[in-house]
Backbone as a chain_set.jsonl record, in Angstrom:
{"seq": "XXXXXXXXXXXXXXXXXXXXXXXXXXXXXXXXXXXXXXXXXXXXXXXXXXXXXXXXXXXXXXXXXXXXXXXXXXXXXXXXX", "coords": {"N": [[-18.409, 3.799, -16.543], [-16.179, 1.103, -17.126], [-15.219, -0.703, -19.896], [-13.684, -4.158, -20.723], [-11.626, -5.054, -24.175], [-11.299, -7.303, -26.022], [-9.346, -8.205, -29.176], [-9.755, -10.845, -31.493], [-6.824, -12.953, -31.617], [-3.738, -13.867, -32.896], [-2.358, -16.71, -33.9], [-0.079, -18.777, -31.034], [3.393, -18.093, -30.852], [5.559, -21.471, -30.799], [8.283, -22.098, -29.037], [11.371, -23.778, -29.218], [12.287, -25.464, -26.402], [9.5, -25.835, -25.765], [7.558, -23.557, -25.073], [5.143, -21.784, -24.98], [3.959, -18.455, -26.954], [2.448, -15.871, -26.848], [0.931, -13.05, -28.14], [-0.872, -10.271, -28.071], [-3.746, -7.722, -28.235], [-5.311, -5.659, -26.13], [-7.635, -3.468, -24.962], [-8.921, -0.886, -23.143], [-11.942, 0.043, -22.314], [-12.214, 3.34, -21.621], [-14.966, 5.89, -21.278], [-14.039, 8.456, -23.371], [-11.172, 8.114, -22.83], [-9.774, 6.087, -24.34], [-7.756, 3.01, -22.898], [-4.807, 1.862, -24.86], [-2.892, -1.47, -24.776], [-0.518, -3.92, -25.717], [-0.469, -7.057, -25.391], [1.999, -9.301, -24.165], [2.29, -12.935, -23.72], [4.203, -15.458, -22.062], [4.103, -18.903, -22.397], [4.638, -21.839, -19.663], [8.031, -23.16, -19.593], [8.132, -27.286, -20.787], [5.964, -29.176, -19.334], [6.64, -27.232, -16.754], [6.52, -24.526, -14.415], [6.425, -22.268, -14.704], [5.033, -18.637, -15.382], [5.278, -15.968, -17.664], [3.924, -12.607, -17.918], [2.75, -9.423, -19.823], [1.872, -6.451, -19.901], [1.996, -4.092, -22.568], [2.747, -0.502, -23.434], [1.605, 0.88, -26.491], [4.09, 2.161, -27.636], [5.723, 1.139, -26.001], [5.702, -1.54, -26.529], [6.481, -1.217, -29.359], [9.24, -0.297, -28.883], [10.411, -2.799, -27.221], [10.252, -4.449, -29.886], [12.127, -3.329, -31.641], [14.432, -4.127, -29.753], [14.606, -6.631, -29.89], [14.66, -7.13, -33.029], [17.25, -6.482, -33.557], [18.706, -7.859, -31.556], [18.243, -10.171, -33.096], [19.512, -9.785, -35.833], [21.909, -9.612, -34.826], [22.92, -11.659, -33.458], [22.24, -12.982, -36.254], [24.159, -12.353, -37.746], [26.703, -12.855, -36.196], [26.121, -15.558, -36.546], [26.65, -15.921, -39.087], [29.394, -15.142, -39.72]], "CA": [[-18.314, 2.65, -16.622], [-14.951, 1.049, -17.925], [-15.002, -2.432, -20.46], [-12.556, -4.345, -22.067], [-12.312, -5.24, -24.889], [-9.718, -7.767, -26.482], [-9.607, -8.68, -30.618], [-8.789, -11.878, -31.835], [-5.26, -13.482, -30.873], [-2.762, -14.499, -33.978], [-1.941, -18.452, -33.091], [1.317, -18.555, -30.327], [5.04, -19.117, -31.44], [6.211, -22.247, -29.796], [9.748, -22.363, -28.616], [11.981, -25.162, -29.559], [11.74, -25.927, -25.379], [7.75, -25.733, -25.552], [7.376, -22.624, -24.24], [4.067, -20.427, -26.207], [4.11, -17.308, -26.591], [1.663, -14.891, -27.201], [0.27, -11.559, -28.567], [-2.199, -9.719, -28.235], [-4.54, -6.379, -27.716], [-6.216, -5.305, -25.14], [-8.381, -2.409, -25.253], [-9.602, -0.689, -21.505], [-12.533, 1.375, -23.185], [-13.272, 4.431, -21.036], [-15.279, 6.995, -22.221], [-13.249, 9.31, -23.696], [-9.94, 8.1, -22.981], [-9.018, 4.479, -24.042], [-6.106, 2.851, -23.149], [-4.418, 0.401, -25.587], [-2.31, -2.239, -24.44], [0.126, -4.742, -26.272], [-0.04, -8.041, -24.748], [2.73, -10.434, -23.922], [1.925, -14.008, -22.588], [4.941, -16.346, -22.532], [3.756, -19.643, -21.279], [5.784, -22.688, -19.213], [7.986, -24.75, -20.59], [7.318, -28.239, -21.029], [6.18, -29.673, -17.764], [7.257, -26.084, -15.747], [4.617, -24.124, -13.954], [6.732, -20.535, -14.933], [4.659, -18.082, -16.319], [5.116, -14.806, -17.305], [2.981, -12.683, -18.631], [3.226, -8.318, -19.572], [1.229, -5.543, -20.927], [2.903, -2.648, -23.061], [2.067, 0.378, -24.269], [2.235, 0.665, -28.205], [4.956, 2.728, -27.921], [6.351, 0.052, -25.473], [5.616, -2.58, -28.022], [7.627, -0.768, -29.919], [10.706, -0.843, -28.583], [11.051, -4.294, -27.183], [10.15, -5.156, -30.781], [13.34, -2.376, -31.881], [15.432, -4.675, -29.577], [14.59, -8.318, -30.488], [15.318, -7.324, -33.725], [18.396, -5.946, -33.369], [19.629, -9.253, -31.15], [18.921, -10.817, -34.672], [20.758, -8.876, -36.829], [23.278, -9.352, -34.236], [22.998, -13.229, -33.706], [22.434, -13.706, -37.505], [25.86, -11.212, -37.751], [27.43, -13.832, -35.554], [25.912, -17.393, -37.443], [27.277, -15.846, -40.474], [30.93, -14.834, -39.141]], "C": [[-17.27, 2.153, -17.844], [-15.548, -0.424, -18.676], [-13.692, -2.883, -20.947], [-12.759, -4.786, -22.812], [-10.764, -6.701, -25.923], [-9.509, -8.497, -27.806], [-8.664, -10.033, -30.498], [-7.272, -11.868, -31.624], [-4.673, -13.944, -32.108], [-2.596, -15.951, -32.638], [-0.203, -18.139, -32.43], [2.699, -18.759, -31.374], [5.098, -19.987, -30.451], [7.397, -22.434, -30.25], [9.915, -23.345, -29.03], [11.783, -25.782, -27.865], [10.021, -25.68, -25.374], [7.086, -25.122, -25.186], [6.313, -21.905, -25.226], [4.387, -19.158, -25.866], [3.195, -16.399, -27.506], [1.79, -14.087, -27.076], [-0.415, -10.571, -29.024], [-2.652, -8.481, -27.956], [-5.118, -6.525, -26.752], [-7.098, -3.954, -25.095], [-9.013, -2.252, -23.546], [-10.55, 0.311, -21.908], [-13.349, 1.984, -21.765], [-13.854, 5.464, -21.31], [-14.494, 8.148, -22.041], [-11.694, 9.309, -23.622], [-9.423, 6.274, -22.645], [-8.103, 3.847, -23.958], [-5.911, 1.638, -23.548], [-3.668, -0.254, -24.987], [-1.75, -3.627, -25.453], [0.283, -6.033, -25.19], [0.954, -9.454, -24.55], [2.834, -11.827, -22.859], [3.307, -15.332, -22.534], [4.997, -17.761, -21.771], [5.1, -20.603, -20.795], [5.99, -23.557, -19.934], [7.845, -25.789, -20.454], [7.303, -28.671, -19.301], [6.599, -28.606, -16.536], [5.962, -25.485, -15.361], [5.201, -22.329, -14.312], [5.88, -19.987, -15.668], [4.998, -16.426, -16.334], [3.834, -13.747, -18.364], [2.968, -9.901, -18.442], [2.183, -7.291, -20.081], [2.104, -4.019, -21.216], [1.51, -1.848, -23.554], [2.25, 0.69, -25.385], [3.843, 1.393, -28.71], [6.586, 1.841, -27.172], [6.822, -0.825, -26.643], [6.65, -2.651, -28.786], [9.298, -1.099, -30.132], [10.914, -1.626, -28.596], [10.737, -4.975, -28.841], [11.725, -4.627, -31.692], [14.587, -3.613, -31.302], [15.218, -6.321, -29.863], [14.685, -8.225, -32.064], [16.713, -7.059, -34.096], [19.34, -7.24, -32.581], [19.143, -10.161, -32.388], [19.265, -10.341, -35.381], [21.997, -9.643, -35.777], [24.111, -10.795, -34.242], [22.96, -13.566, -35.473], [23.766, -13.498, -38.476], [26.744, -12.73, -37.686], [27.997, -14.969, -36.249], [27.101, -17.308, -38.618], [29.338, -15.606, -40.6], [31.647, -15.775, -39.053]], "O": [[-17.318, 2.504, -19.023], [-16.276, -1.171, -18.022], [-12.813, -2.186, -21.453], [-13.904, -5.233, -22.888], [-9.572, -6.573, -26.202], [-9.476, -9.707, -27.58], [-7.613, -10.309, -29.92], [-6.622, -10.833, -31.48], [-5.481, -14.771, -32.529], [-2.66, -16.117, -31.42], [0.673, -17.522, -33.036], [2.83, -19.448, -32.386], [4.801, -19.639, -29.308], [7.723, -22.794, -31.381], [8.962, -24.065, -29.329], [11.016, -26.745, -27.894], [9.7, -25.046, -24.369], [5.975, -25.523, -24.838], [6.755, -21.465, -26.287], [4.926, -18.763, -24.833], [3.3, -16.302, -28.729], [2.542, -13.684, -26.189], [-0.512, -10.123, -30.166], [-1.828, -7.898, -27.251], [-5.507, -7.651, -26.442], [-6.278, -3.301, -25.74], [-9.444, -3.188, -22.873], [-10.144, 1.473, -21.905], [-14.331, 1.604, -21.127], [-13.041, 6.282, -21.738], [-14.265, 8.738, -20.984], [-10.994, 10.175, -24.146], [-9.038, 5.595, -21.694], [-7.333, 3.915, -24.916], [-6.398, 0.603, -23.095], [-3.414, 0.495, -24.045], [-2.637, -4.339, -25.922], [1.087, -5.97, -24.261], [0.507, -10.568, -24.827], [3.251, -11.865, -21.701], [3.011, -16.27, -23.276], [5.698, -17.918, -20.771], [6.242, -20.417, -21.214], [5.313, -24.347, -20.594], [7.009, -25.785, -19.551], [8.151, -28.564, -18.415], [6.872, -29.074, -15.43], [4.812, -25.729, -15.728], [4.462, -21.355, -14.173], [5.679, -20.567, -16.734], [4.997, -15.726, -15.322], [3.112, -14.16, -19.27], [3.113, -9.236, -17.417], [1.596, -7.797, -21.038], [2.616, -3.204, -20.449], [0.33, -2.063, -23.833], [3.456, 0.895, -25.521], [4.491, 1.214, -29.742], [7.774, 1.843, -27.495], [7.817, -0.843, -27.368], [7.469, -3.55, -28.979], [10.078, -1.674, -30.891], [11.575, -2.031, -29.553], [11.063, -6.159, -28.937], [12.363, -5.473, -32.32], [15.475, -4.011, -32.056], [16.24, -6.988, -30.03], [14.808, -9.343, -32.565], [17.167, -7.594, -35.108], [20.476, -7.528, -32.958], [19.957, -11.059, -32.604], [19.436, -11.352, -36.062], [22.954, -10.205, -36.309], [25.221, -11.096, -34.679], [23.719, -14.443, -35.887], [24.216, -14.111, -39.444], [27.225, -13.432, -38.575], [29.128, -15.371, -36.522], [27.994, -18.083, -38.961], [30.165, -15.928, -41.453], [32.797, -15.638, -38.635]]}, "num_chains": 1, "name": "protein.A"}
């Protein structure tokens, strides 16, 4: 039998357009083989209905973090130039 464990989540990031982005963790506790996922929940824009949710492995979450940081560096470089 498996069970789901979800640790407490940090406060969401609220963007300038009103979207709430929540990052969390999810563990599917299967005896002898737990599965860990990092969750990303992007809520709808103000007054909107669109929502996006993704469950990432730790490796995928790190890859996404690297992509985000690379884009931040690029944007900051462009803004400074």
